[in-house]
C-alpha positions as CSV (number, residue, x, y, z in Angstrom):
1,M,-24.9,-0.4,-33.2
2,N,-23.1,-2.5,-30.5
3,L,-25.2,-1.7,-27.7
4,F,-22.4,-3.4,-25.3
5,R,-19.3,-0.7,-26.1
6,R,-18.7,0.5,-22.5
7,A,-18.9,-2.7,-21.0
8,A,-15.8,-3.0,-18.4
9,K,-12.6,-5.4,-19.6
10,N,-12.6,-6.8,-15.8
11,P,-15.1,-7.7,-14.0
12,P,-16.8,-5.7,-11.6
13,T,-15.0,-5.2,-8.1
14,M,-17.0,-6.9,-5.0
15,T,-19.4,-4.5,-3.0
16,L,-19.0,-2.9,0.7
17,E,-21.1,-5.7,1.7
18,G,-21.4,-8.2,4.5
19,V,-18.2,-9.2,5.8
20,L,-17.0,-5.7,4.0
21,G,-20.1,-4.0,5.1
22,P,-18.6,-0.2,6.2
23,N,-17.7,0.3,9.9
24,T,-15.8,3.4,11.9
25,L,-12.7,0.3,13.3
26,L,-9.9,2.5,12.0
27,E,-11.3,5.6,12.3
28,D,-12.1,4.8,16.3
29,A,-8.3,2.8,16.2
30,E,-5.8,4.3,19.1
31,G,-3.2,6.4,16.7
32,R,0.5,8.0,17.5
33,P,1.8,10.2,15.4
34,A,4.4,9.7,12.6
35,P,4.3,11.9,10.1
36,G,5.8,10.3,7.1
37,A,5.3,6.6,7.8
38,C,5.2,4.6,5.2
39,A,6.2,1.3,6.2
40,I,6.5,-1.4,9.3
41,A,8.1,-4.1,10.0
42,I,9.0,-6.2,13.6
43,A,12.7,-6.7,14.3
44,S,13.8,-10.3,15.9
45,D,14.2,-8.4,19.1
46,G,9.6,-7.8,18.8
47,A,10.3,-4.3,18.3
48,L,8.7,-2.3,15.3
49,L,10.6,-1.0,13.0
50,V,8.6,2.0,11.5
51,A,10.2,3.9,8.3
52,Q,9.8,7.8,8.9
53,G,11.2,10.3,6.4
54,H,14.5,9.4,6.0
55,D,14.8,8.0,9.6
56,L,14.1,4.1,10.7
57,R,12.6,4.1,14.4
58,R,12.4,1.3,16.6
59,I,9.5,1.3,19.2
60,A,9.8,-1.6,21.6
61,D,6.1,-1.2,22.5
62,W,3.1,1.2,21.5
63,H,3.7,3.6,24.2
64,A,7.3,3.7,24.3
65,E,9.1,6.8,22.6
66,G,10.8,5.7,18.9
67,E,14.6,6.0,18.8
68,V,15.8,6.3,15.6
69,I,18.6,3.5,15.0
70,H,19.1,4.7,11.5
71,R,19.4,7.7,9.4
72,A,19.4,7.3,5.1
73,A,20.7,9.1,3.0
74,A,17.5,9.5,0.9
75,P,13.6,9.6,2.1
76,I,12.9,5.4,3.0
77,R,10.3,3.6,0.3
78,T,9.9,0.5,2.4
79,L,11.9,-1.9,4.3
80,C,11.7,-6.0,5.7
81,T,13.5,-7.7,8.1
82,S,15.4,-11.9,7.8
83,P,14.9,-15.0,10.5
84,D,18.4,-14.1,11.5
85,G,17.3,-10.2,12.1
86,K,19.0,-8.1,9.3
87,I,17.0,-5.3,8.0
88,A,16.6,-4.3,4.7
89,V,16.3,-0.7,4.1
90,L,15.3,0.5,0.7
91,C,15.1,3.9,-0.7
92,S,14.2,6.9,-3.0
93,G,16.5,6.3,-6.4
94,G,17.4,2.8,-6.2
95,A,19.4,3.1,-2.5
96,L,19.8,-0.2,-0.3
97,V,21.2,-0.1,3.5
98,V,21.1,-3.2,5.1
99,L,21.5,-3.9,8.6
100,A,22.3,-6.2,11.1
101,P,20.7,-7.3,14.2
102,N,22.4,-4.6,16.1
103,F,21.5,-2.2,14.0
104,D,25.4,-2.1,12.3
105,V,25.6,-1.6,8.4
106,A,26.0,-4.6,6.4
107,A,29.1,-3.8,4.4
108,S,28.4,-7.1,2.5
109,W,25.7,-6.0,0.2
110,P,25.8,-3.8,-2.6
111,D,24.3,0.0,-2.1
112,D,22.2,0.3,-5.3
113,T,19.1,-2.0,-6.7
114,G,18.8,-0.5,-9.8
115,V,15.1,-0.4,-9.0
116,A,13.3,2.6,-10.1
117,A,10.3,2.8,-7.2
118,A,10.7,-0.3,-4.9
119,T,7.2,-0.8,-3.5
120,D,8.0,-3.7,-1.1
121,A,10.6,-6.4,-0.6
122,M,11.6,-9.4,1.6
123,F,14.5,-11.5,2.4
124,K,14.5,-15.1,0.3
125,S,17.2,-16.2,2.1
126,E,20.0,-14.6,3.9
127,S,22.1,-13.9,0.6
128,E,19.2,-13.0,-1.5
129,L,16.8,-10.0,-1.3
130,L,13.3,-10.0,-3.4
131,I,12.8,-6.5,-4.4
132,L,9.1,-5.2,-5.7
133,D,9.5,-2.6,-8.5
134,G,6.4,0.0,-9.4
135,G,7.6,1.2,-12.1
136,G,8.1,4.8,-12.5
137,H,9.4,6.9,-9.5
138,P,7.4,7.7,-6.8
139,D,6.2,10.6,-6.4
140,D,3.3,12.5,-4.3
141,D,0.9,11.7,-7.5
142,S,2.0,8.0,-7.6
143,L,-2.0,7.0,-6.9
144,A,-3.5,9.4,-9.2
145,R,-1.4,8.9,-12.1
146,A,-1.6,4.9,-11.3
147,A,-5.4,5.1,-12.2
148,W,-4.9,6.1,-15.6
149,D,-1.6,5.3,-16.4
150,D,-1.8,1.7,-18.2
151,T,2.0,1.0,-19.2
152,M,3.2,-2.5,-17.3
153,Q,6.2,-1.4,-16.2
154,G,6.3,-3.1,-12.6
155,S,8.6,-6.4,-11.9
156,L,9.9,-8.0,-9.4
157,V,13.5,-8.0,-9.1
158,S,16.1,-10.8,-7.0
159,L,19.3,-9.3,-5.8
160,T,22.2,-10.8,-3.9
161,S,24.5,-9.8,-1.5
162,N,27.3,-10.0,-4.3
163,G,25.6,-7.4,-5.8
164,S,24.1,-10.6,-8.5
165,R,20.7,-8.8,-10.2
166,N,17.6,-10.9,-11.8
167,V,14.2,-10.1,-12.9
168,L,12.1,-13.0,-12.1
169,V,8.9,-11.4,-13.3
170,D,8.2,-8.2,-15.5
171,G,5.0,-6.7,-16.9
172,L,3.3,-6.3,-13.8
173,H,1.0,-3.1,-13.7
174,A,1.7,-0.9,-10.4
175,P,2.7,-4.2,-8.0
176,V,2.8,-2.8,-4.1
177,G,3.2,-5.0,-2.2
178,L,5.3,-9.0,-1.9
179,C,4.2,-11.6,0.4
180,A,4.9,-15.0,0.9
181,G,1.9,-17.2,0.8
182,M,1.2,-20.9,1.4
183,D,1.9,-22.1,-2.4
184,G,4.8,-19.9,-3.1
185,L,5.0,-15.1,-3.3
186,L,1.7,-13.0,-3.6
187,I,1.7,-10.3,-5.7
188,T,-0.6,-6.9,-5.1
189,Q,-1.1,-4.5,-8.4
190,M,-2.3,-1.1,-7.2
191,E,-5.1,0.0,-9.7
192,R,-6.2,-3.8,-11.0
193,A,-7.2,-5.0,-7.6
194,C,-5.9,-8.0,-7.9
195,I,-3.2,-10.6,-6.8
196,T,-0.9,-12.6,-8.5
197,D,1.9,-15.5,-7.7
198,A,5.4,-15.3,-8.8
199,T,4.8,-15.7,-12.5
200,G,2.3,-13.4,-12.9
201,H,-1.1,-15.9,-12.8
202,I,-4.1,-13.8,-11.2
203,V,-5.2,-15.6,-8.2
204,R,-7.9,-13.0,-6.9
205,L,-9.5,-10.7,-8.8
206,G,-12.1,-7.9,-7.9
207,L,-11.2,-6.5,-4.9
208,P,-13.2,-3.3,-3.7
209,G,-10.1,-0.8,-3.3
210,Y,-6.4,0.3,-4.7
211,L,-4.2,-2.5,-3.1
212,G,-1.5,-1.8,-0.8
213,R,0.7,-4.2,0.8
214,L,-0.1,-8.0,1.7
215,R,1.2,-9.3,5.2
216,P,0.5,-12.7,6.9
217,A,-2.1,-12.8,9.6
218,P,-3.2,-15.5,12.3
219,R,-6.0,-16.3,9.8
220,G,-4.7,-15.6,6.8
221,Y,-3.6,-12.0,5.4
222,L,-4.1,-9.1,5.6
223,L,-4.4,-6.0,2.6
224,S,-4.3,-2.4,3.0
225,C,-6.1,-0.2,0.7
226,L,-4.7,2.8,-0.1
227,A,-8.4,3.9,-1.3
228,R,-11.9,2.6,-2.1
229,R,-13.0,2.0,-5.6
230,D,-15.5,4.7,-7.2
231,P,-18.0,4.0,-9.3
232,L,-16.9,7.2,-11.5
233,I,-13.6,6.6,-11.7
234,E,-14.6,3.2,-12.9
235,F,-17.1,4.6,-15.5
236,L,-14.3,6.9,-16.9
237,K,-12.3,3.9,-18.1
238,T,-15.1,3.9,-21.1
239,E,-14.2,7.7,-21.7
240,R,-10.7,7.7,-23.4
241,A,-11.4,11.1,-24.8
242,F,-12.2,13.0,-21.7
243,V,-9.6,11.4,-20.2
244,D,-6.8,12.6,-22.2
245,E,-8.3,15.8,-22.1
246,M,-8.2,16.0,-18.4
247,K,-4.1,14.3,-18.1
248,S,-3.6,17.0,-20.4
249,T,-5.0,20.1,-19.3
250,I,-5.6,20.1,-15.3
251,A,-2.6,19.0,-12.8
252,P,-2.6,15.2,-11.3
253,A,-4.0,16.8,-7.7
254,H,-6.9,17.7,-9.2
255,W,-7.8,14.9,-11.5
256,I,-11.2,12.3,-10.8
257,A,-8.7,9.3,-9.6
258,P,-7.7,8.1,-5.8
259,R,-6.2,10.5,-3.4
260,S,-4.3,9.5,-0.2
261,D,-5.4,13.3,1.3
262,P,-8.7,13.1,3.4
263,G,-8.8,16.6,3.1
264,F,-12.2,18.4,2.4
265,S,-11.7,21.0,-0.5
266,H,-14.3,22.6,-3.3
267,D,-11.4,22.7,-5.6
268,F,-11.5,18.2,-5.9
269,P,-13.8,17.4,-8.0
270,I,-17.7,16.0,-7.0
271,E,-16.3,16.9,-3.0
272,M,-19.6,19.3,-3.4
273,G,-21.6,16.5,-3.5
274,A,-19.8,15.0,-0.1
275,T,-21.3,18.0,0.9
276,R,-24.9,18.0,2.7
277,L,-27.1,20.1,5.9
278,F,-24.6,22.4,7.1
279,G,-21.5,21.4,5.4
280,E,-21.4,17.8,7.2
281,V,-19.7,15.3,5.1
282,K,-21.9,11.7,5.3
283,A,-20.1,8.6,6.5
284,W,-21.8,7.2,2.4
285,A,-20.7,10.3,1.1
286,P,-18.9,10.2,-2.8
287,S,-14.7,10.2,-2.1
288,F,-11.6,10.0,-3.5
289,S,-10.0,8.8,-0.5
290,Y,-11.1,5.8,2.3
291,G,-9.5,3.9,4.9
292,L,-9.7,0.2,4.1
293,V,-7.9,-2.5,5.8
294,I,-9.3,-6.3,4.6
295,E,-8.8,-9.5,6.3
296,L,-8.3,-12.5,3.8
297,D,-8.3,-16.0,4.5
298,E,-6.0,-19.2,3.7
299,Q,-7.3,-18.7,-0.3
300,L,-7.8,-15.3,-0.2
301,R,-11.3,-14.5,0.2
302,P,-12.1,-11.9,2.6
303,I,-13.4,-12.8,6.1
304,G,-13.5,-9.4,8.1
305,S,-12.8,-5.3,7.2
306,A,-12.1,-2.5,9.1
307,H,-13.0,1.4,7.6
308,S,-12.9,5.1,8.0
309,R,-15.7,6.2,5.9
310,A,-15.9,9.1,3.9
311,N,-16.4,11.8,7.2
312,G,-13.2,10.3,8.6
313,A,-10.2,11.3,8.3
314,R,-7.5,7.7,8.6
315,H,-7.3,6.7,4.7
316,A,-4.8,5.4,2.7
317,I,-3.8,2.8,4.4
318,A,-0.2,1.7,3.2
319,E,0.4,-1.3,5.8
320,A,-1.2,-3.6,8.2
321,I,0.5,-5.9,10.4
322,M,0.4,-7.7,14.0
323,W,2.3,-6.4,16.8
324,Q,2.0,-7.5,20.5
325,G,-1.8,-8.5,19.9
326,A,-2.9,-6.0,18.1
327,M,-3.2,-4.8,14.3
328,I,-0.6,-1.7,13.3
329,A,-1.3,0.1,10.3
330,V,0.7,2.6,8.7
331,C,-2.3,5.8,7.8
332,L,-0.9,8.3,5.2
333,G,-4.4,10.3,5.5
334,T,-2.8,11.7,8.4
335,G,0.3,10.3,9.2
336,E,-0.1,8.1,11.7
337,L,0.3,4.7,13.2
338,L,-2.8,3.4,13.8
339,R,-3.6,0.6,16.8
340,M,-7.0,-2.0,16.8
341,E,-7.3,-4.6,19.4
342,V,-8.0,-8.0,17.4
343,Q,-10.9,-9.9,18.5
344,E,-10.4,-13.4,19.0
């Protein structure tokens, strides 16, 4: 008899203690409605760029009204800017639009990336774009599906302005974030809770969330998390028969899986466990959605965090960057931009 048959394949994840200890910083942050927002970047003039559905919006400062500077033919999935001010807008279906600093379309770039599901991108140079392909097709259930799909379909693709395309890394599992690190490129893999380099070698493992994008910050990096890793989900990774039946008989929205929607419903698994006296959801209650941004140092070690707990609503943080002296985060759970002052 093998007493260790249930041992996990991966080492235990970090617990929410110490610098990762729960707080209400995200829940208490100043918010700005941005329905459908999924990505942000900073333009060459210092304005904030927001991908919001089909629209690319420019916000000069936090309290200014946003203006639409480009309307894409398909929903925008991610965007990035170059040192010279170019703006790459990547849309559903693999479509690409590159804008000049004055927001006119740059005709020299191809309009199709050949990427199935762009999750992040960055300019390697003014004529080369690196694109992270999550594999498969993005949809509302992608977070739930990633938790139970072991297919390694993700890749890192290089695309040049003359249309040359090259796969630099393949065999990634649900890659979401791409960032320039001190020693080269860094890639976050959502479900594997790890950060790898450009060769696929793991440089940080065991993070406590389903990872979003990674962005530079004054003391290192800001790592966004789409949800907190749940002990029940981790346990069920040892119960393949149960999981196979769940996937074949239940809609993904009702799987035991991470999700971005913080809404409470008795239709969802374990939600009754979140109910306490008078129907109040407690901060420590079981929850498949969560809001979390982790500050990492230059060696990718956690040094701080901001949370929205089970009783909050600002869950599923897709991206967080520094802008005008504050942290700006994209909250998928409430369709907002969040602004949090940073303590020096």
